[in-house]
TIVO-47401 format. One record per residue (C-alpha): x, y, z negated; residue number from 1. Coordinates in steps of 0.05 Angstrom, whole numbers, always signed. Layout:
x,y,z,nr
X,Y,Z,NUM
...
% end
This chain:
x,y,z,nr
+2010,+1658,-1734,1
+2006,+1735,-1733,2
+2070,+1780,-1734,3
+2060,+1802,-1802,4
+2048,+1733,-1824,5
+2117,+1710,-1789,6
+2147,+1770,-1821,7
+2130,+1752,-1889,8
+2147,+1677,-1880,9
+2214,+1695,-1857,10
+2229,+1740,-1920,11
+2204,+1685,-1960,12
+2261,+1646,-1924,13
+2309,+1690,-1938,14
+2297,+1689,-2014,15
+2252,+1751,-2025,16
+2188,+1726,-2073,17
+2127,+1760,-2042,18
+2058,+1740,-2033,19
+2046,+1718,-1961,20
+1976,+1749,-1950,21
+1981,+1770,-1879,22
+1980,+1844,-1901,23
+2036,+1894,-1900,24
+2039,+1931,-1966,25
+2090,+1960,-2013,26
+2113,+1892,-2038,27
+2132,+1872,-1968,28
+2159,+1937,-1945,29
+2203,+1934,-2009,30
+2230,+1868,-1993,31
+2239,+1892,-1919,32
+2283,+1951,-1933,33
+2322,+1905,-1990,34
+2336,+1853,-1929,35
+2356,+1912,-1886,36
+2404,+1938,-1938,37
+2433,+1868,-1948,38
+2447,+1858,-1874,39
+2476,+1930,-1869,40
+2414,+1953,-1821,41
+2383,+2013,-1818,42
+2334,+2023,-1879,43
+2275,+2042,-1840,44
+2222,+1994,-1871,45
+2201,+1976,-1797,46
+2212,+1912,-1765,47
+2255,+1940,-1707,48
+2289,+1896,-1659,49
+2353,+1890,-1700,50
+2318,+1870,-1761,51
+2271,+1821,-1725,52
+2337,+1789,-1697,53
+2363,+1785,-1765,54
+2302,+1755,-1792,55
+2304,+1702,-1741,56
+2370,+1670,-1768,57
+2357,+1620,-1821,58
+2404,+1627,-1885,59
+2462,+1580,-1882,60
+2437,+1532,-1936,61
+2373,+1520,-1890,62
+2422,+1504,-1835,63
+2463,+1456,-1874,64
+2396,+1422,-1889,65
+2376,+1413,-1821,66
+2338,+1470,-1801,67
+2348,+1508,-1733,68
+2400,+1564,-1737,69
+2344,+1610,-1708,70
+2268,+1611,-1703,71
+2223,+1642,-1653,72
+2187,+1705,-1673,73
+2112,+1716,-1639,74
+2098,+1782,-1606,75
+2080,+1839,-1650,76
+2014,+1860,-1620,77
+1996,+1923,-1657,78
+2034,+1966,-1713,79
+2024,+1953,-1787,80
+1967,+2005,-1803,81
+1932,+1990,-1745,82
+1936,+1913,-1764,83
+1910,+1932,-1828,84
+1848,+1968,-1805,85
+1835,+1908,-1759,86
+1837,+1859,-1814,87
+1782,+1901,-1845,88
+1738,+1908,-1779,89
+1666,+1891,-1792,90
+1662,+1917,-1867,91
+1595,+1958,-1869,92
+1582,+2016,-1923,93
+1517,+1982,-1947,94
+1522,+1905,-1937,95
+1597,+1901,-1959,96
+1596,+1966,-2005,97
+1644,+1941,-2062,98
+1694,+1908,-2018,99
+1699,+1967,-1971,100
+1702,+2015,-2037,101
+1756,+1975,-2064,102
+1799,+1977,-2004,103
+1787,+2054,-1994,104
+1814,+2064,-2067,105
+1885,+2043,-2045,106
+1898,+2119,-2031,107
+1855,+2179,-2049,108
+1780,+2158,-2056,109
+1726,+2203,-2028,110
+1673,+2166,-2062,111
+1612,+2121,-2043,112
+1619,+2106,-1964,113
+1546,+2100,-1965,114
+1536,+2166,-1982,115
+1595,+2201,-1954,116
+1636,+2210,-1889,117
+1691,+2161,-1894,118
+1727,+2159,-1829,119
+1787,+2197,-1857,120
+1789,+2156,-1921,121
+1794,+2095,-1875,122
+1856,+2120,-1835,123
+1894,+2147,-1895,124
+1879,+2076,-1936,125
+1908,+2041,-1869,126
+1971,+2087,-1868,127
+1987,+2088,-1947,128
+1980,+2011,-1953,129
+2032,+1999,-1895,130
+2070,+2061,-1893,131
+2074,+2086,-1966,132
+2129,+2132,-1954,133
+2091,+2167,-1899,134
+2064,+2238,-1911,135
+1991,+2246,-1903,136
+1944,+2307,-1899,137
+1932,+2342,-1964,138
+1858,+2330,-1948,139
+1853,+2268,-1909,140
+1777,+2263,-1914,141
+1770,+2325,-1866,142
+1780,+2288,-1797,143
+1808,+2345,-1763,144
+1863,+2354,-1811,145
+1897,+2294,-1780,146
+1911,+2334,-1719,147
+1980,+2356,-1752,148
+1999,+2292,-1778,149
+2064,+2258,-1760,150
+2089,+2274,-1690,151
+2055,+2285,-1625,152
+2045,+2210,-1593,153
+2039,+2247,-1523,154
+1970,+2217,-1505,155
+1924,+2160,-1524,156
+1976,+2112,-1546,157
+1954,+2045,-1576,158
+1967,+2053,-1653,159
+1961,+2129,-1649,160
+1918,+2168,-1695,161
+1856,+2199,-1650,162
+1828,+2260,-1676,163
+1759,+2284,-1651,164
+1732,+2354,-1655,165
+1653,+2353,-1653,166
+1645,+2426,-1677,167
+1691,+2477,-1718,168
+1677,+2438,-1784,169
+1657,+2369,-1762,170
+1703,+2315,-1727,171
+1724,+2241,-1729,172
+1789,+2203,-1733,173
+1814,+2134,-1720,174
+1862,+2091,-1691,175
+1873,+2082,-1614,176
+1857,+2014,-1592,177
+1854,+2020,-1519,178
+1851,+2077,-1463,179
+1809,+2069,-1403,180
+1838,+2117,-1350,181
+1786,+2110,-1303,182
+1725,+2126,-1345,183
+1768,+2171,-1387,184
+1752,+2145,-1453,185
+1787,+2121,-1514,186
+1770,+2062,-1554,187
+1781,+2071,-1630,188
+1783,+2023,-1688,189
+1763,+2061,-1749,190
+1712,+2073,-1804,191
+1643,+2104,-1805,192
+1631,+2082,-1735,193
+1557,+2065,-1736,194
+1566,+2057,-1815,195
+1623,+2004,-1809,196
+1692,+1991,-1785,197
+1686,+1980,-1712,198
+1713,+1981,-1644,199
+1678,+2045,-1609,200
+1692,+2083,-1545,201
+1695,+2156,-1545,202
+1703,+2207,-1489,203
+1772,+2232,-1481,204
+1747,+2299,-1474,205
+1730,+2303,-1545,206
+1796,+2289,-1571,207
+1842,+2347,-1597,208
+1902,+2309,-1617,209
+1940,+2241,-1614,210
+1991,+2231,-1676,211
+2042,+2181,-1694,212
+2071,+2165,-1762,213
+2143,+2202,-1772,214
+2166,+2141,-1811,215
+2157,+2092,-1753,216
+2189,+2080,-1686,217
+2139,+2097,-1628,218
+2130,+2032,-1589,219
+2080,+2002,-1534,220
+2032,+1958,-1553,221
+1980,+1917,-1513,222
+1903,+1947,-1513,223
+1859,+1913,-1562,224
+1800,+1878,-1535,225
+1733,+1857,-1559,226
+1658,+1879,-1564,227
+1653,+1956,-1568,228
+1596,+2011,-1574,229
+1592,+2077,-1550,230
+1608,+2134,-1599,231
+1575,+2200,-1613,232
+1576,+2254,-1667,233
+1511,+2224,-1698,234
+1541,+2156,-1703,235
+1601,+2177,-1744,236
+1568,+2220,-1802,237
% end
């Protein structure tokens, strides 16, 4: 069970009627904020330490029915927007065009991903689906516009939005999945990487910013592993 699946199951256990689909969305976030309000916790919409502790506790009626007083929580291995992108990993702009397009339409939609560069579209979709209150760039499709998003992540932190500058007008954007300090390269999970949502390495020297959402607390997450290619400007167009 993933952390998101556990989170949804606990909200249901506490009486919130939401779909347990393994994806953070407006419905889950609304229930989470309502739960925080009911428990007199900070209404952040984020599963912080206090919220997780409260979710672990079973309602009195469940305990009376013989269930344990508290349940164990799995480790949260990535922030919600990154989990949303990882769930879509493998979608290809040609082979999976309809499924990918339908997903990208969650926010602003640039258009057919088989014909247009969609890395910024993918990042925007992952953000608006999991952090609906977060302010995204006015033009999220221009990769370099993400350099002013949220707050400074202070380096290639897992979960940060990594912004690449290829030239004055061209760039790329994705979500940091790992950092190889020895080789000075950053692993991004993102869209329009060899025409799909993939894991791809990029040289650290190409990045102009690493940003973190304003509405979610900065946390440390483990690096994501998996088969990954090497990125270039040509592979992100």
